[in-house]
N, C-alpha and C positions, 0 to 999 in steps of 0.2 A: 688770304685773310678770311674769305667767305667760308672756306672749309673749316677754319679754326672756330669761327662762331657757331657753325652748324654742329661741330662736335661738342662745344660747350653746351649748346641747347639740347643736344641728344643726352648728354650726361645729366643735365638738369631735369628733363622730362622723365627719363627712365627712373631716376632716383625717386622723383615725386610719385610716379605710378606705383613702384614697388613698396615705398615706405608708407604711403597713405591709403591706397585703394584696398589692399587686403584688410587692414584694421577697420576701415569704414564698412566693408562688406560683413565682417565678423560682428561688429557692433549692431548692425541692422538686423541680425538674426534674433529670434526669440531667445531670451536669456543671455544675449551677447554682452550685456552690461557686466556680467561676472568676469569678463576678460579685460575690463577697462585698464587695470594695472599693467597688463602686458603690452598695451599699445606703445607707450614710450620705449619699452625695451626693444620691441620689434623695429620701430622706426630708427632708433639710434643704431641698432645692429645693422640694418640695411645700409644706412649711410656710411658707417665705418667700413663694412665689407666692400662696397662699391668704390669708395675713395681709395683704399689701399690696393684693391685689385687693379684699378686703372693706373695708379702710380707704378705698380710692379711691372705692368706691361708697356709702360712708356706712353700711355695715352693721357698726356698732361691736360689737353683741353677738356676731356671728359671728367677728369678729376677736379678741374676748376669748376665745372658745372655742378658736380656733387657738392663742392664746398660752398658755392653760391646758394644752393638750395638750403643747406644746413644753416648758413648765416641768415638767410631770409626768414626761415622758420624760427630761429633762436631770437631774432629781433621782433618778431610779430607778437601780438597780444597772446596768442595761443602758446607760443614758445615760452614767453615770460611766465604764463600761468603754470606750464609744465615744470619749469625750473623751480618756481616757488613751491609747487606741490612736492617735488623731489626733496627740496631743502626741508620742508615740513616733516616729511617722512623720516629723513635722517635725524632731525632734531628730536622727534618723538622717540626714535629708537635709542638715541643717546640718553635721553631722560629716563627711559625705562631701564636701560642698563645701569644708570647711576642709582636709581631707586633700588634695584636688586642688589647692587654692591653695598649700598648703605644698610639695607635690611640684613644682609649677610654679616656686615661688620658689627651691627648692633647685636645680632645673635651670638657672634663669637665673644663679644664683650660680656654678654649675659652668662655664657657658658664658662668663662674664665674668671668671673667675679669671685672674690673670696667670701663664700657664704658662711655665716655664723650659725651655730646651733639654734633651733627654734626655742623661744622663750615659752614658758608655760602660762596659760591663762590664769588670771587672779582668782576666778571662781568658776564653778560649773554653770554654764548658761543653758537656757531652754530653747534657744533659737540659733540656727546656723544659716548663713546667707551665702549662696553661691552666685557670684556675679561674673557673667560671661565666661563660665567655666565649661570646657569641652565635656559634653555628656557622653560622647562616643569613645571614651578611653577603653582600655582593655579590661573592663569589668563585665560581668554577666548580666547584672540587673540594674535597673534605674537607680542612680545613686541617691536621689531624694527619697524614694520609697525605702531603700535599704537603711539609710540613716534614721528615718522616722520609726521604722519597725524595731531596729536594734537599740536605739537610744531613747525613744519616746520624745525626741525633740521636734519642734516645729521647724520645717525646712522651707526656705524661700529661694526660688531660682529666678534670677534677673537676667534676661537675655539668653534664651536658648541658643547654644552654639554646638556645631558638630563638624569635626574634621576641618578646622580652620575656615569655615564659612562665616560670613558676617553674622553677628548675633542678632536674633529676632527681638524687636523692641517690646517685649511683654514680660510679665512676671506671674509665677505660679506659687501657691502655698500648698504644702503637703503636711497633713497632720494625721494622727491616728486616734481612733475612738474605740472603746470596748463595746461594740454593738454586734448583735447577731446578724444584721443584714445591712447592706449598703444600697441606697436608693438614688443617690445623686448621679448626674449624667457622667461625671468623670470619676466617681467613687467606685471602689471595689474592695474585695477582701483578698486581692492578689497583688503580689509585687510584680511589676512589669519587667520584661526583658529590656535591656538597653536598646536604644535605636541602633540600627545596623544598615550598612549600605548593601549588604548581600543577605539572603535568607539565612536565618540562624536556627539551630536546633534547640536553643534555650526556650523553654515554655514558661508561661506565667506561674508564679509560685504561690500557692494558697497559704494564707496565714490566718491566725485567729483574731484579727482586728480589722476594723474598717479603715481604709486609707482614703481620707478626704482630700481631694485635689480641687483647688479653687483658683480661678484666674483673678488676680487682684490688680488694683491700680499701682502705678509706679511707686515702689516703697523707698526710693532713694533718699528721701528726707526723713525716713523713720529713724528714731533714736533709741529704740528698744535695745537693751544690752544684748549682745550677740557675738558669735564668732563669725567672721567674714572671710571667705576665700575670694580673692579678686584677681582676675587674670591681668597680667601686665602686657599691654599691647606691644607686638613686635619683639617680644623677649622670650616667649614660651616659658615664662616663669609665673609663679603664683604667689601673691602677697597674702600673708596670714595676719589678720587684724582682729584685735579685741575691741569691741565697742562697749563703752561703759557710759554711765550717766554723766561723767565728766569729760567725755570725748573718746577719740580713737587712739589706740596704741598698736603700732605694728610689732607683731611678735617675731617676724622674720620673713624670709622669702625662700622659696624652694624652686629649684630648676631640675627638671627631669630630662636627661639626655637620652632619647630613645635609641640613638645609634650605638651607644655602649652600655645602655641600661643602667645608668648611674644617676644617683640623686646628689644634688648639691644644696645644702649639706647632706651627708649620708643619713638615711633614715632606716630604722629597723623594719624589716618586712615581716608582718604577722604570718604565722604558720598557715599554709594553704592559700596564701595570696600570691598570684603570679607577680614577679618583680615588675612587669610592665603595667600592672594595674595601679598606676601612679596615684589616682584619686583615692582609691581605697587605702593605699599605704599612707598618703598624706593625712587623710581624715582620721585614720587609726592613731597616728602620732599626735595630731592636734587635739582630738577629743579624748585621748588617753583611754581608748576602748577599741577592741578588735572589730573593725568594720570589714568583715570578709564574707565571701560566699559560704565558707564552711560554717560559720556561726549562724548565718541566715538560714541555711538548710536545716541546721539543728533546731532552730526556732520554728520552722515550718513543720518539721516532723512532730514536735511536741504539741503543736496547736492545731494541726490539720484535722478536720472532721471527716 
């Protein structure tokens, strides 16, 4: 009987030493906290290996000692905290997986929705508003500068956004003036290249007008008649809205599927515009004017000094 209890004690002490001392020593080292998540994995692994090793060799008392240690740790406050932590990690992982699945489902629904042709605006407006629109699409130049130069319209951007990053909470207004010089901090006589994550060979394009760029207060409550392009969250689609004095009318929605380079509904692509330059294609259709780099370059050539 004494030998039995000694073997039980041996299994208990050996398991405790191997399961607890190495993690404690590791955590005591500088930067050891980075390995905190590995401690439960190591301890559980050691307990499992020793338990089944002793059973396979017929050392039942030692296996009982291992089981007693595992039970004592599991019932202790530390063990309960570890179990709760593991459950929390598992719950978080399941919630993230569910969110991803829901987002993918919404995206598939957007991509398969029966899109109707865009309606035409009732009149030609002097203002276009881009709300949470991705500025880093496959165009060469800043879309606000391009629209202002080619159409003469006032352009307001609400919430700068690039490559699915959260939109920044501010608004900019871009206008053009027939002046020989630009003196404002953000003004210039050049159309800027679009923002890019990697260095681009596109250079600023000189034009014969002054581009006035002004940071403005939140214009969300503005009721000035305008054409509004509004991003639909989680859908990768864009709503086209006409704002009039009597209210807003949705002219339609456009979804661009970059995987197969298709538009829903199908949109005519102006000459010289890459099919992937969805914002140029959409604005050309909505404003009934060619908003392309080709036309912009022609404008620059005729006005460049």
